[in-house]
C-alpha positions as CSV (number, residue, x, y, z in Angstrom):
1,X,11.5,-9.7,-19.1
2,X,10.6,-7.3,-21.9
3,X,7.2,-4.9,-22.4
4,X,5.8,-6.4,-24.9
5,X,7.0,-9.7,-25.0
6,X,7.7,-11.1,-22.1
7,X,9.6,-14.5,-21.4
8,X,8.3,-16.8,-19.2
9,X,8.1,-20.4,-17.8
10,X,5.9,-22.1,-20.5
11,X,4.9,-19.2,-23.0
12,X,5.4,-15.4,-24.0
13,X,2.9,-13.0,-22.5
14,X,1.9,-10.5,-25.1
15,X,2.2,-7.5,-22.3
16,X,0.6,-4.9,-24.6
17,X,-2.3,-6.8,-25.2
18,X,-2.9,-7.7,-21.6
19,X,-2.5,-4.5,-20.8
20,X,-4.4,-2.9,-23.9
21,X,-6.9,-0.9,-21.7
22,X,-4.5,1.3,-20.7
23,X,-4.7,4.9,-22.5
24,X,-1.5,4.3,-24.7
25,X,-1.3,8.1,-24.6
26,X,-0.2,8.4,-20.8
27,X,3.4,7.7,-19.0
28,X,1.6,5.8,-16.1
29,X,4.5,5.5,-13.4
30,X,1.7,5.4,-10.9
31,X,1.5,1.7,-10.5
32,X,1.2,2.1,-6.6
33,X,-2.2,4.4,-6.5
34,X,-4.9,2.0,-8.2
35,X,-2.6,-0.9,-9.3
36,X,-2.8,-2.7,-12.9
37,X,-5.1,-5.7,-13.8
38,X,-4.6,-7.7,-17.0
39,X,-7.0,-8.6,-20.0
40,X,-7.0,-12.4,-18.9
41,X,-7.8,-11.8,-14.9
42,X,-10.3,-9.2,-16.0
43,X,-12.0,-12.0,-18.2
44,X,-12.0,-14.3,-15.5
45,X,-13.8,-11.9,-13.2
46,X,-16.1,-10.4,-16.0
47,X,-17.3,-14.7,-16.0
48,X,-18.3,-14.5,-12.3
49,X,-20.2,-11.1,-12.8
50,X,-22.2,-12.8,-15.1
51,X,-22.8,-15.9,-13.6
52,X,-24.5,-14.0,-10.4
53,X,-26.4,-12.0,-12.7
54,X,-27.6,-15.3,-14.3
55,X,-29.0,-16.6,-11.5
56,X,-28.1,-14.9,-8.3
57,X,-29.4,-17.1,-6.1
58,X,-27.8,-20.3,-7.1
59,X,-24.4,-18.1,-6.7
60,X,-25.1,-16.8,-3.3
61,X,-26.4,-19.9,-1.8
62,X,-23.7,-22.7,-3.4
63,X,-20.5,-20.7,-5.2
64,X,-19.9,-17.4,-3.4
65,X,-18.7,-19.1,-0.2
66,X,-16.4,-21.9,-2.0
67,X,-14.9,-19.5,-4.0
68,X,-14.0,-16.8,-1.4
69,X,-12.2,-19.8,0.5
70,X,-10.4,-20.6,-2.6
71,X,-8.9,-17.2,-2.8
72,X,-9.0,-17.6,1.1
73,X,-6.7,-20.3,0.8
74,X,-4.1,-18.6,-2.0
75,X,-3.7,-16.0,-0.2
76,X,-2.7,-18.2,3.2
77,X,-0.1,-19.8,1.1
78,X,1.0,-16.8,-0.4
79,X,1.9,-15.0,3.0
80,X,2.7,-18.5,5.1
81,X,0.0,-18.5,7.5
82,X,-0.5,-21.4,9.6
83,X,-4.5,-21.8,8.6
84,X,-7.1,-20.4,6.4
85,X,-9.2,-19.0,9.2
86,X,-6.6,-16.3,9.8
87,X,-7.6,-15.0,6.6
88,X,-10.5,-12.1,5.9
89,X,-10.9,-10.6,2.8
90,X,-12.2,-7.3,2.3
91,X,-12.3,-4.2,0.3
92,X,-8.8,-2.4,1.0
93,X,-6.7,-1.8,3.7
94,X,-8.5,1.0,5.1
95,X,-11.5,-1.6,5.5
96,X,-9.3,-3.9,7.5
97,X,-8.1,-1.0,9.5
98,X,-11.7,0.1,10.4
99,X,-12.4,-3.5,11.8
100,X,-8.9,-3.5,14.0
101,X,-9.3,-0.1,15.0
102,X,-13.1,-0.5,15.8
103,X,-12.0,-3.4,18.2
104,X,-9.4,-0.9,19.5
105,X,-12.6,1.3,20.3
106,X,-14.4,-1.0,21.8
107,X,-11.5,-2.2,24.1
108,X,-11.9,1.3,25.7
109,X,-15.9,1.6,25.9
110,X,-15.2,-1.6,27.5
111,X,-13.2,-0.8,30.1
112,X,-10.3,-2.8,28.8
113,X,-8.3,0.1,28.4
114,X,-8.5,3.3,30.1
115,X,-9.0,6.8,29.1
116,X,-5.5,8.6,27.9
117,X,-3.8,4.9,27.2
118,X,-1.9,5.3,23.9
119,X,-1.4,4.7,20.2
120,X,1.7,5.1,18.4
121,X,1.3,5.7,14.6
122,X,4.1,6.9,12.2
123,X,4.0,10.1,10.9
124,X,3.8,9.0,7.3
125,X,1.2,6.9,7.9
126,X,-1.4,6.6,4.9
127,X,-3.9,9.6,5.3
128,X,-7.4,7.6,5.6
129,X,-5.8,5.5,8.3
130,X,-4.8,8.6,10.2
131,X,-8.6,9.4,10.3
132,X,-9.3,5.9,11.3
133,X,-7.8,6.3,14.3
134,X,-9.1,9.7,14.9
135,X,-12.4,8.5,14.7
136,X,-12.0,5.2,16.4
137,X,-9.1,5.8,19.1
138,X,-9.2,9.2,20.1
139,X,-12.8,9.7,20.1
140,X,-12.7,6.8,22.5
141,X,-10.7,8.4,24.9
142,X,-6.8,7.3,23.8
143,X,-4.0,9.6,23.2
144,X,-2.5,9.2,19.9
145,X,1.5,9.6,19.4
146,X,3.2,10.0,16.3
147,X,6.7,8.8,14.9
148,X,8.2,11.8,13.6
149,X,10.0,9.4,10.6
150,X,13.3,10.9,8.8
151,X,12.8,11.8,5.3
152,X,15.1,12.0,2.9
153,X,16.3,8.5,5.1
154,X,19.6,7.1,4.8
155,X,19.2,3.6,6.7
156,X,16.9,1.3,9.0
157,X,18.6,2.7,12.2
158,X,16.9,6.3,11.9
159,X,13.5,4.6,11.8
160,X,14.3,2.6,14.4
161,X,15.3,4.7,16.9
162,X,12.7,7.7,15.9
163,X,10.2,4.9,16.8
164,X,12.4,3.9,20.0
165,X,12.0,7.4,21.1
166,X,8.0,7.3,20.4
167,X,7.6,4.4,22.2
168,X,9.0,6.3,25.3
169,X,6.8,9.4,25.1
170,X,4.1,7.1,24.6
171,X,4.6,4.8,27.8
172,X,5.6,8.3,29.3
173,X,3.4,9.4,32.9
174,X,2.5,5.5,33.5
175,X,0.3,5.3,30.2
176,X,0.1,1.9,28.5
177,X,0.4,1.4,25.2
178,X,-2.2,0.0,23.6
179,X,-2.0,-0.2,19.4
180,X,1.2,0.6,17.5
181,X,0.2,1.6,14.0
182,X,3.1,0.2,11.6
183,X,3.6,0.7,7.7
184,X,5.2,-1.9,6.0
185,X,5.7,0.4,3.2
186,X,4.5,3.9,3.6
187,X,2.9,5.5,0.7
188,X,3.9,9.1,0.7
189,X,6.8,9.3,1.1
190,X,7.5,5.6,-0.1
191,X,9.9,4.2,1.9
192,X,10.1,0.3,3.2
193,X,9.9,0.1,7.3
194,X,11.7,-2.5,9.4
195,X,8.6,-3.5,10.6
196,X,9.9,-6.8,11.6
197,X,12.5,-5.1,13.9
198,X,9.6,-2.5,15.2
199,X,6.9,-5.1,16.3
200,X,9.8,-7.1,18.0
201,X,10.6,-3.2,19.7
202,X,6.5,-3.5,20.7
203,X,6.7,-7.3,22.0
204,X,9.7,-6.2,24.1
205,X,8.1,-3.1,25.0
206,X,4.7,-4.7,26.1
207,X,2.4,-3.0,23.4
208,X,-1.1,-5.0,23.6
209,X,-1.8,-4.8,19.7
210,X,0.5,-4.3,17.0
211,X,-1.3,-3.9,13.6
212,X,0.6,-3.6,10.1
213,X,-0.6,-1.8,7.2
214,X,1.2,-2.9,4.2
215,X,-1.3,-1.4,1.6
216,X,1.9,-1.9,-0.6
217,X,3.3,-4.9,0.4
218,X,2.0,-8.0,-1.7
219,X,3.3,-8.1,-5.2
220,X,6.4,-5.8,-4.2
221,X,7.7,-6.8,-1.4
222,X,8.1,-10.5,-0.2
223,X,5.3,-11.1,3.4
224,X,5.8,-13.4,6.2
225,X,3.4,-12.9,8.3
226,X,4.6,-15.5,10.6
227,X,8.1,-14.1,10.7
228,X,6.8,-10.5,10.9
229,X,4.9,-11.4,14.0
230,X,2.3,-8.9,14.7
231,X,-1.5,-9.3,15.7
232,X,-3.3,-8.1,12.6
233,X,-1.6,-7.3,9.1
234,X,-3.1,-6.6,5.7
235,X,-2.3,-5.5,2.5
236,X,-4.1,-4.6,-0.8
237,X,-4.4,-7.3,-3.8
238,X,-5.1,-4.8,-6.4
239,X,-2.2,-2.5,-6.2
240,X,0.7,-5.0,-6.9
241,X,-1.0,-9.0,-7.3
242,X,-2.8,-7.6,-10.7
243,X,-6.3,-8.2,-8.8
244,X,-9.3,-6.0,-10.3
245,X,-10.3,-3.4,-7.6
246,X,-10.9,-3.8,-4.6
247,X,-9.5,-6.6,-2.6
248,X,-7.3,-6.8,-0.1
249,X,-6.4,-9.4,3.1
250,X,-6.8,-8.6,6.7
251,X,-4.4,-11.5,8.5
252,X,-5.5,-11.9,12.3
253,X,-3.2,-13.9,14.2
254,X,-5.6,-15.5,16.9
255,X,-9.0,-15.1,15.1
256,X,-10.3,-17.1,17.9
257,X,-9.4,-14.5,20.8
258,X,-9.4,-11.4,19.2
259,X,-13.1,-11.0,18.5
260,X,-13.2,-8.8,15.6
261,X,-16.1,-7.3,13.8
262,X,-17.0,-6.0,10.3
263,X,-17.9,-2.2,10.6
264,X,-20.6,-3.6,7.9
265,X,-23.3,-5.7,10.2
266,X,-24.7,-8.0,7.8
267,X,-26.8,-11.6,8.6
268,X,-23.2,-13.4,9.3
269,X,-22.5,-11.6,12.5
270,X,-21.1,-13.5,15.1
271,X,-19.8,-15.8,12.8
272,X,-16.4,-15.0,13.0
273,X,-14.9,-11.7,11.2
274,X,-13.5,-13.7,7.8
275,X,-17.3,-15.2,7.5
276,X,-19.0,-11.7,8.2
277,X,-16.6,-10.1,5.8
278,X,-17.4,-12.9,2.7
279,X,-20.9,-11.7,3.0
280,X,-21.7,-7.6,3.9
281,X,-25.3,-7.3,1.8
282,X,-25.8,-7.5,-2.4
283,X,-22.6,-5.8,-3.9
284,X,-20.4,-7.2,-6.6
285,X,-17.8,-9.6,-5.0
286,X,-16.1,-10.6,-8.0
287,X,-12.7,-8.9,-7.1
288,X,-12.2,-11.4,-4.7
289,X,-12.9,-14.2,-5.9
290,X,-10.2,-14.0,-8.9
291,X,-7.0,-14.4,-6.6
292,X,-6.2,-17.9,-8.2
293,X,-6.4,-16.4,-11.6
294,X,-4.3,-13.3,-11.0
295,X,-1.5,-15.9,-9.3
296,X,-1.6,-18.3,-12.5
297,X,-0.8,-14.8,-14.5
298,X,2.1,-14.3,-12.4
299,X,3.3,-17.6,-12.3
300,X,3.7,-18.1,-16.3
301,X,6.6,-15.4,-15.3
302,X,9.7,-16.5,-14.9
303,X,10.4,-16.8,-11.2
304,X,6.8,-16.2,-10.5
305,X,5.7,-13.2,-8.1
306,X,9.8,-13.3,-7.1
307,X,10.9,-12.7,-10.6
308,X,8.4,-9.9,-10.8
309,X,9.5,-8.5,-7.6
310,X,13.1,-8.7,-8.6
311,X,12.5,-7.0,-12.0
312,X,10.5,-4.1,-10.8
313,X,12.5,-3.4,-7.8
314,X,15.6,-3.6,-10.8
315,X,13.9,-1.3,-13.1
316,X,12.4,1.7,-10.7
317,X,16.0,1.7,-9.3
318,X,17.8,2.0,-13.0
319,X,14.9,4.7,-14.2
320,X,15.3,6.2,-10.5
321,X,19.2,7.0,-10.7
322,X,18.5,8.0,-14.5
323,X,16.1,11.0,-13.4
324,X,18.4,12.2,-10.8
325,X,21.4,12.4,-13.2
326,X,19.5,13.8,-15.2
327,X,17.8,16.6,-13.0
328,X,20.9,16.9,-10.4
329,X,18.8,15.6,-7.0
330,X,19.2,12.8,-5.3
331,X,17.0,9.9,-4.3
332,X,14.6,9.5,-0.9
333,X,16.0,6.8,0.6
334,X,18.5,3.8,-0.4
335,X,17.9,0.9,-3.2
336,X,17.5,-1.2,0.0
337,X,14.8,1.2,1.7
338,X,12.8,0.5,-1.9
339,X,10.5,-1.9,-3.3
340,X,8.7,-1.3,-6.6
341,X,8.4,2.5,-6.0
342,X,11.1,5.2,-5.6
343,X,11.5,8.4,-4.4
344,X,13.0,10.8,-6.9
345,X,14.1,14.4,-6.2
346,X,12.7,17.6,-8.4
347,X,14.7,20.1,-9.4
348,X,14.8,23.0,-6.8
349,X,14.1,25.7,-9.2
350,X,10.6,24.4,-9.7
351,X,9.6,26.1,-6.3
352,X,7.4,23.6,-4.5
353,X,6.6,24.9,-1.2
354,X,3.3,23.4,-0.1
355,X,1.0,20.2,-0.5
356,X,-0.9,22.6,-2.6
357,X,2.2,23.1,-5.2
358,X,2.4,19.3,-5.5
359,X,-1.2,18.8,-6.8
360,X,-0.5,22.0,-9.4
361,X,2.5,20.6,-10.8
362,X,0.9,17.1,-10.7
363,X,-2.2,18.5,-12.7
364,X,0.4,20.2,-15.0
365,X,2.3,17.1,-16.1
366,X,-1.2,14.9,-16.7
367,X,-2.6,17.8,-18.9
368,X,0.5,19.2,-20.8
369,X,2.9,16.3,-20.6
370,X,0.6,13.2,-20.5
371,X,2.7,12.2,-17.3
372,X,0.9,10.5,-14.2
373,X,3.0,10.3,-11.4
374,X,2.1,11.7,-7.5
375,X,4.4,14.5,-6.3
376,X,5.4,14.8,-2.1
377,X,6.5,18.3,-0.5
378,X,9.2,18.1,2.2
379,X,9.1,21.0,4.3
380,X,12.6,22.0,4.2
381,X,14.7,22.3,7.7
382,X,16.0,25.8,9.2
383,X,18.8,26.7,7.6
384,X,18.7,24.1,4.6
385,X,20.1,26.3,1.3
386,X,18.7,25.6,-2.2
387,X,16.8,22.7,-0.1
388,X,15.5,19.8,-2.6
389,X,11.3,20.4,-1.5
390,X,9.4,17.9,-4.4
391,X,9.6,14.2,-4.4
392,X,8.0,12.2,-7.3
393,X,6.9,8.9,-6.5
394,X,8.1,6.6,-9.5
395,X,6.7,3.2,-9.4
396,X,7.8,0.2,-11.9
397,X,5.2,-2.6,-13.3
398,X,5.5,-4.8,-15.9
399,X,3.5,-2.6,-18.2
400,X,6.2,0.2,-18.0
401,X,8.5,0.7,-20.6
402,X,12.0,3.5,-20.6
403,X,10.1,5.6,-22.6
404,X,7.8,6.5,-19.9
405,X,10.2,7.5,-17.7
406,X,11.8,9.7,-20.6
407,X,9.0,11.3,-21.2
408,X,8.9,12.4,-17.1
409,X,12.4,13.1,-17.2
410,X,12.0,15.9,-20.5
411,X,8.5,17.0,-19.0
412,X,10.7,18.1,-16.0
413,X,13.7,19.4,-18.2
414,X,11.4,21.5,-20.2
415,X,9.5,23.0,-17.1
416,X,12.7,24.0,-15.7
417,X,14.1,25.3,-19.0
418,X,11.5,27.6,-19.6
419,X,11.6,29.3,-16.3
420,X,8.4,27.6,-14.7
421,X,7.8,27.3,-10.8
422,X,5.0,27.0,-8.7
423,X,5.0,30.2,-7.5
424,X,4.5,31.8,-10.9
425,X,1.6,29.0,-12.0
426,X,0.0,30.3,-9.0
427,X,0.0,34.1,-10.4
């Protein structure tokens, strides 16, 4: 594959044309946050938008549900689900989390769960999901136990052992563990989690409900929901599967038993979560209808989605190794625990000592060097000498070129050479 003329099964895709709407002056190495959508899929979306505006009643009564079902069938095949009824399309993974956690809340309110029963969640869970756990589970009387996941991390066993310790704590004093929220790929820092092993552990320990938040998974790693075995699994399709914002799916292993409901109650309430989610009032549903078109784009590449995933992983690791060599730092995790994203240590002399520092450095890179990349702060351990406390989460998608990463490398080298530190910047 190449950035401006990519060999495919049948033709050659002009990547620059497909992503001509990207700002050409910005080194965009942050696909993980908002994803990217090619022009061909945007054009398909706009056709659906126009068809709705032309005759909304016809679109609603005759087209919307069949088109939604078509996308659900595509997702079912993509993730190896057993039946299309297991698939609901929602706005994003945060919405899916609200659906699942609302269900947990009602289990407390209906006395199926007892006050003080526990939920286990990774310390590095996505911030919005942690807030949702607070809003739904904690307020309903549940107690939350966070898994203190190490970072940097060197192997899966470190995560498995930390999760086992958290489960033991959650079960102490004869408490029941009612929920486990497990990331498939953590957001910040970005690490691929051994989710199948953790789900198996939860089953063996009698955890009632297992929810996998895989916001970054589809399009960046292989997903087989039957093999993973969680009760609920969600992933965004606008991050790594080339759909426009915003679309995600929620997979429910036993939809007829789970009694899930969309948090926005509309006319389809009571008809099952998949149908409830297909209509939550008048809004733009077009992003949810173009999954087949996105897959058509993907399948033009050699190897299809598997080929793109492999390419992005190889390239992001190549660029990550180039950066840590240039800066004399290290990666946040080994290659097998990276997807299409990697955590790259930043020079310690930059003086990153808080989350506020990461935002200021990120703004500096954006405003002065036209580099867009998230920065993570790792609190140093006691006794560490000259520790690496800042890490950049770099992404690689098919539109990226090596020059994007060279610009980032040179920007950091420029800051180091000129004596920049976050402390001085604060002053």
